[in-house]
Backbone as JSON Lines, residues from 0, in Angstrom:
{"i":0,"aa":"M","n":[-7.57,-71.98,-34.27],"ca":[-7.82,-71.09,-33.16],"c":[-8.08,-69.7,-33.71]}
{"i":1,"aa":"D","n":[-9.12,-69.07,-33.24],"ca":[-9.49,-67.76,-33.7],"c":[-8.91,-66.71,-32.76]}
{"i":2,"aa":"Y","n":[-8.01,-65.91,-33.29],"ca":[-7.37,-64.9,-32.46],"c":[-8.34,-63.78,-32.07]}
{"i":3,"aa":"K","n":[-9.42,-63.58,-32.84],"ca":[-10.36,-62.52,-32.54],"c":[-11.18,-62.82,-31.29]}
{"i":4,"aa":"S","n":[-11.23,-64.07,-30.88],"ca":[-11.98,-64.41,-29.69],"c":[-11.28,-63.94,-28.43]}
{"i":5,"aa":"F","n":[-9.99,-63.64,-28.53],"ca":[-9.26,-63.13,-27.39],"c":[-9.36,-61.62,-27.34]}
{"i":6,"aa":"N","n":[-9.2,-61.09,-26.18],"ca":[-9.16,-59.65,-26.0],"c":[-7.96,-59.11,-26.76]}
{"i":7,"aa":"S","n":[-8.08,-57.93,-27.3],"ca":[-7.0,-57.39,-28.12],"c":[-5.91,-56.73,-27.29]}
{"i":8,"aa":"S","n":[-5.92,-56.93,-25.99],"ca":[-4.88,-56.34,-25.16],"c":[-3.54,-57.0,-25.45]}
{"i":9,"aa":"G","n":[-2.49,-56.25,-25.21],"ca":[-1.16,-56.66,-25.62],"c":[-0.64,-57.91,-24.93]}
{"i":10,"aa":"Y","n":[-0.93,-58.08,-23.66],"ca":[-0.34,-59.23,-22.95],"c":[-0.89,-60.55,-23.45]}
{"i":11,"aa":"R","n":[-2.15,-60.59,-23.84],"ca":[-2.68,-61.85,-24.36],"c":[-2.12,-62.15,-25.73]}
{"i":12,"aa":"W","n":[-1.93,-61.16,-26.55],"ca":[-1.35,-61.38,-27.88],"c":[0.09,-61.86,-27.75]}
{"i":13,"aa":"K","n":[0.85,-61.26,-26.84],"ca":[2.23,-61.7,-26.64],"c":[2.28,-63.13,-26.11]}
{"i":14,"aa":"F","n":[1.34,-63.49,-25.25],"ca":[1.27,-64.86,-24.75],"c":[1.06,-65.83,-25.9]}
{"i":15,"aa":"L","n":[0.16,-65.51,-26.82],"ca":[-0.06,-66.38,-27.97],"c":[1.16,-66.4,-28.88]}
{"i":16,"aa":"D","n":[1.8,-65.26,-29.03],"ca":[2.96,-65.2,-29.89],"c":[4.09,-66.06,-29.34]}
{"i":17,"aa":"V","n":[4.22,-66.11,-28.03],"ca":[5.29,-66.91,-27.41],"c":[4.93,-68.39,-27.4]}
{"i":18,"aa":"T","n":[3.67,-68.72,-27.13],"ca":[3.3,-70.13,-26.98],"c":[2.96,-70.81,-28.3]}
{"i":19,"aa":"V","n":[2.47,-70.08,-29.27],"ca":[2.09,-70.69,-30.55],"c":[3.16,-70.33,-31.57]}
{"i":20,"aa":"Q","n":[4.25,-71.07,-31.53],"ca":[5.35,-70.84,-32.46],"c":[5.48,-72.03,-33.38]}
{"i":21,"aa":"P","n":[5.86,-71.78,-34.62],"ca":[6.16,-72.92,-35.49],"c":[7.43,-73.63,-35.01]}
{"i":22,"aa":"D","n":[7.49,-74.91,-35.27],"ca":[8.64,-75.69,-34.81],"c":[9.95,-75.22,-35.42]}
{"i":23,"aa":"W","n":[9.93,-74.82,-36.68],"ca":[11.17,-74.39,-37.33],"c":[11.74,-73.15,-36.65]}
{"i":24,"aa":"F","n":[10.89,-72.25,-36.2],"ca":[11.36,-71.05,-35.52],"c":[11.99,-71.4,-34.17]}
{"i":25,"aa":"R","n":[11.38,-72.34,-33.47],"ca":[11.91,-72.77,-32.18],"c":[13.27,-73.45,-32.35]}
{"i":26,"aa":"H","n":[13.42,-74.26,-33.4],"ca":[14.7,-74.94,-33.64],"c":[15.8,-73.94,-34.0]}
{"i":27,"aa":"I","n":[15.47,-72.96,-34.83],"ca":[16.47,-71.95,-35.2],"c":[16.88,-71.14,-33.98]}
{"i":28,"aa":"T","n":[15.9,-70.82,-33.13],"ca":[16.22,-70.07,-31.91],"c":[17.14,-70.88,-31.0]}
{"i":29,"aa":"K","n":[16.87,-72.16,-30.86],"ca":[17.72,-73.0,-30.01],"c":[19.12,-73.14,-30.6]}
{"i":30,"aa":"I","n":[19.23,-73.22,-31.91],"ca":[20.55,-73.32,-32.55],"c":[21.36,-72.06,-32.28]}
{"i":31,"aa":"V","n":[20.73,-70.9,-32.43],"ca":[21.44,-69.64,-32.18],"c":[21.85,-69.54,-30.72]}
{"i":32,"aa":"L","n":[20.96,-69.92,-29.81],"ca":[21.3,-69.86,-28.38],"c":[22.4,-70.87,-28.02]}
{"i":33,"aa":"N","n":[22.41,-72.02,-28.68],"ca":[23.48,-72.99,-28.45],"c":[24.83,-72.44,-28.92]}
{"i":34,"aa":"I","n":[24.83,-71.74,-30.04],"ca":[26.07,-71.14,-30.53],"c":[26.58,-70.09,-29.56]}
{"i":35,"aa":"V","n":[25.67,-69.27,-29.04],"ca":[26.06,-68.25,-28.05],"c":[26.59,-68.93,-26.79]}
{"i":36,"aa":"A","n":[25.94,-69.99,-26.35],"ca":[26.4,-70.71,-25.15],"c":[27.78,-71.32,-25.38]}
{"i":37,"aa":"F","n":[28.01,-71.88,-26.55],"ca":[29.32,-72.46,-26.84],"c":[30.41,-71.4,-26.8]}
{"i":38,"aa":"V","n":[30.14,-70.25,-27.41],"ca":[31.14,-69.17,-27.42],"c":[31.41,-68.7,-25.99]}
{"i":39,"aa":"A","n":[30.37,-68.6,-25.17],"ca":[30.55,-68.16,-23.79],"c":[31.4,-69.16,-23.0]}
{"i":40,"aa":"I","n":[31.1,-70.43,-23.14],"ca":[31.86,-71.46,-22.42],"c":[33.3,-71.5,-22.92]}
{"i":41,"aa":"Y","n":[33.49,-71.37,-24.22],"ca":[34.83,-71.38,-24.8],"c":[35.66,-70.19,-24.3]}
{"i":42,"aa":"L","n":[35.02,-69.02,-24.23],"ca":[35.74,-67.84,-23.74],"c":[36.12,-67.99,-22.27]}
{"i":43,"aa":"V","n":[35.24,-68.56,-21.48],"ca":[35.59,-68.81,-20.08],"c":[36.76,-69.79,-20.0]}
{"i":44,"aa":"Y","n":[36.74,-70.8,-20.84],"ca":[37.81,-71.8,-20.85],"c":[39.15,-71.18,-21.25]}
{"i":45,"aa":"I","n":[39.13,-70.3,-22.25],"ca":[40.36,-69.72,-22.79],"c":[40.87,-68.55,-21.94]}
{"i":46,"aa":"V","n":[39.97,-67.66,-21.53],"ca":[40.39,-66.4,-20.93],"c":[40.76,-66.53,-19.46]}
{"i":47,"aa":"F","n":[39.94,-67.22,-18.7],"ca":[40.16,-67.23,-17.26],"c":[41.11,-68.35,-16.85]}
{"i":48,"aa":"P","n":[42.26,-67.96,-16.29],"ca":[43.17,-68.99,-15.77],"c":[42.74,-69.4,-14.36]}
{"i":49,"aa":"F","n":[42.27,-70.61,-14.24],"ca":[41.85,-71.1,-12.93],"c":[43.06,-71.64,-12.2]}
{"i":50,"aa":"N","n":[43.48,-70.92,-11.17],"ca":[44.65,-71.31,-10.39],"c":[44.23,-71.54,-8.95]}
{"i":51,"aa":"F","n":[43.69,-72.7,-8.7],"ca":[43.35,-73.07,-7.34],"c":[44.57,-73.7,-6.67]}
{"i":52,"aa":"S","n":[44.53,-73.75,-5.36],"ca":[45.67,-74.35,-4.66],"c":[45.79,-75.84,-4.96]}
{"i":53,"aa":"N","n":[44.67,-76.46,-5.26],"ca":[44.66,-77.88,-5.58],"c":[44.63,-78.04,-7.1]}
{"i":54,"aa":"S","n":[45.61,-78.72,-7.67],"ca":[45.66,-78.87,-9.12],"c":[44.54,-79.76,-9.64]}
{"i":55,"aa":"F","n":[43.98,-80.6,-8.77],"ca":[42.85,-81.44,-9.18],"c":[41.64,-80.57,-9.52]}
{"i":56,"aa":"L","n":[41.45,-79.48,-8.78],"ca":[40.34,-78.57,-9.08],"c":[40.54,-77.89,-10.44]}
{"i":57,"aa":"N","n":[41.77,-77.5,-10.73],"ca":[42.07,-76.91,-12.05],"c":[41.74,-77.89,-13.16]}
{"i":58,"aa":"W","n":[42.19,-79.1,-13.0],"ca":[41.95,-80.14,-14.01],"c":[40.46,-80.46,-14.12]}
{"i":59,"aa":"G","n":[39.8,-80.59,-12.97],"ca":[38.38,-80.92,-12.96],"c":[37.52,-79.85,-13.61]}
{"i":60,"aa":"L","n":[37.83,-78.59,-13.33],"ca":[37.06,-77.5,-13.94],"c":[37.29,-77.44,-15.44]}
{"i":61,"aa":"S","n":[38.51,-77.69,-15.87],"ca":[38.79,-77.72,-17.31],"c":[38.02,-78.85,-17.99]}
{"i":62,"aa":"V","n":[37.98,-80.01,-17.36],"ca":[37.23,-81.14,-17.93],"c":[35.74,-80.82,-17.98]}
{"i":63,"aa":"L","n":[35.21,-80.2,-16.93],"ca":[33.78,-79.84,-16.92],"c":[33.44,-78.85,-18.03]}
{"i":64,"aa":"L","n":[34.31,-77.87,-18.24],"ca":[34.05,-76.91,-19.32],"c":[34.11,-77.58,-20.7]}
{"i":65,"aa":"I","n":[35.05,-78.49,-20.87],"ca":[35.14,-79.22,-22.14],"c":[33.91,-80.1,-22.35]}
{"i":66,"aa":"L","n":[33.46,-80.77,-21.3],"ca":[32.24,-81.59,-21.4],"c":[31.01,-80.72,-21.7]}
{"i":67,"aa":"A","n":[30.97,-79.53,-21.12],"ca":[29.86,-78.62,-21.42],"c":[29.88,-78.21,-22.89]}
{"i":68,"aa":"M","n":[31.06,-77.94,-23.43],"ca":[31.16,-77.59,-24.85],"c":[30.73,-78.75,-25.73]}
{"i":69,"aa":"I","n":[31.12,-79.96,-25.37],"ca":[30.7,-81.14,-26.14],"c":[29.19,-81.31,-26.07]}
{"i":70,"aa":"G","n":[28.6,-81.09,-24.9],"ca":[27.15,-81.19,-24.75],"c":[26.41,-80.17,-25.6]}
{"i":71,"aa":"V","n":[26.94,-78.96,-25.67],"ca":[26.31,-77.93,-26.49],"c":[26.43,-78.28,-27.97]}
{"i":72,"aa":"I","n":[27.55,-78.84,-28.37],"ca":[27.73,-79.26,-29.77],"c":[26.72,-80.35,-30.12]}
{"i":73,"aa":"I","n":[26.55,-81.32,-29.23],"ca":[25.58,-82.4,-29.48],"c":[24.17,-81.84,-29.55]}
{"i":74,"aa":"A","n":[23.82,-80.92,-28.66],"ca":[22.49,-80.31,-28.68],"c":[22.26,-79.54,-29.97]}
{"i":75,"aa":"T","n":[23.29,-78.88,-30.47],"ca":[23.16,-78.14,-31.73],"c":[22.96,-79.09,-32.9]}
{"i":76,"aa":"I","n":[23.68,-80.2,-32.92],"ca":[23.52,-81.19,-33.99],"c":[22.1,-81.76,-33.96]}
{"i":77,"aa":"V","n":[21.58,-82.02,-32.77],"ca":[20.21,-82.54,-32.66],"c":[19.21,-81.52,-33.18]}
{"i":78,"aa":"E","n":[19.39,-80.26,-32.84],"ca":[18.46,-79.23,-33.3],"c":[18.52,-79.05,-34.82]}
{"i":79,"aa":"V","n":[19.71,-79.15,-35.4],"ca":[19.83,-79.07,-36.86],"c":[19.12,-80.25,-37.5]}
{"i":80,"aa":"Y","n":[19.28,-81.45,-36.94],"ca":[18.58,-82.63,-37.44],"c":[17.07,-82.45,-37.38]}
{"i":81,"aa":"L","n":[16.58,-81.95,-36.24],"ca":[15.14,-81.74,-36.1],"c":[14.64,-80.67,-37.05]}
{"i":82,"aa":"L","n":[15.44,-79.66,-37.31],"ca":[15.04,-78.61,-38.25],"c":[14.96,-79.17,-39.67]}
{"i":83,"aa":"I","n":[15.93,-80.0,-40.04],"ca":[15.95,-80.55,-41.4],"c":[14.81,-81.55,-41.61]}
{"i":84,"aa":"T","n":[14.56,-82.4,-40.63],"ca":[13.52,-83.42,-40.77],"c":[12.12,-82.88,-40.52]}
{"i":85,"aa":"G","n":[12.01,-81.72,-39.88],"ca":[10.7,-81.15,-39.62],"c":[10.0,-81.73,-38.42]}
{"i":86,"aa":"K","n":[10.7,-82.46,-37.59],"ca":[10.1,-83.04,-36.4],"c":[10.18,-82.03,-35.26]}
{"i":87,"aa":"S","n":[9.27,-82.18,-34.3],"ca":[9.33,-81.29,-33.15],"c":[10.16,-81.89,-32.02]}
{"i":88,"aa":"K","n":[10.23,-83.22,-31.97],"ca":[11.03,-83.92,-30.96],"c":[11.74,-85.09,-31.63]}
{"i":89,"aa":"L","n":[12.71,-85.67,-30.91],"ca":[13.39,-86.83,-31.46],"c":[12.46,-88.03,-31.52]}
{"i":90,"aa":"R","n":[11.69,-88.24,-30.45],"ca":[10.76,-89.38,-30.42],"c":[9.34,-88.84,-30.44]}
{"i":91,"aa":"E","n":[8.73,-88.9,-31.58],"ca":[7.33,-88.51,-31.68],"c":[6.48,-89.76,-31.66]}
{"i":92,"aa":"K","n":[5.49,-89.76,-30.79],"ca":[4.63,-90.94,-30.66],"c":[3.46,-90.86,-31.58]}
C-alpha cells in the first residue's frame, strides 16, 4: 500500500496508523491492558468491602470478581502464546 496516494492530512494518517498495525504490537498492547485490568479487578476485590443485606450477594460478587481475574489471566496467557508463535489468531485458516 502506498501511503503517498492518501492525502497528507492528519486524520487519514492516524487512521492508517491505528488500522495497519503489526501483530506483535497489538499482542503487546493487549497484554499490557490485561495486566491493567487484572490490577483494577484485584483492587476492587481487595479494597471495597461489599456488605449487602443478603450474604448471597456478597458471595456472588466475590465469585464474579474472582472469575473475572481468572478470565483476564487466561486472556493474557493466550496473548503471550500468540506473541511467541507469531500468529494473529488462535485458529488461522
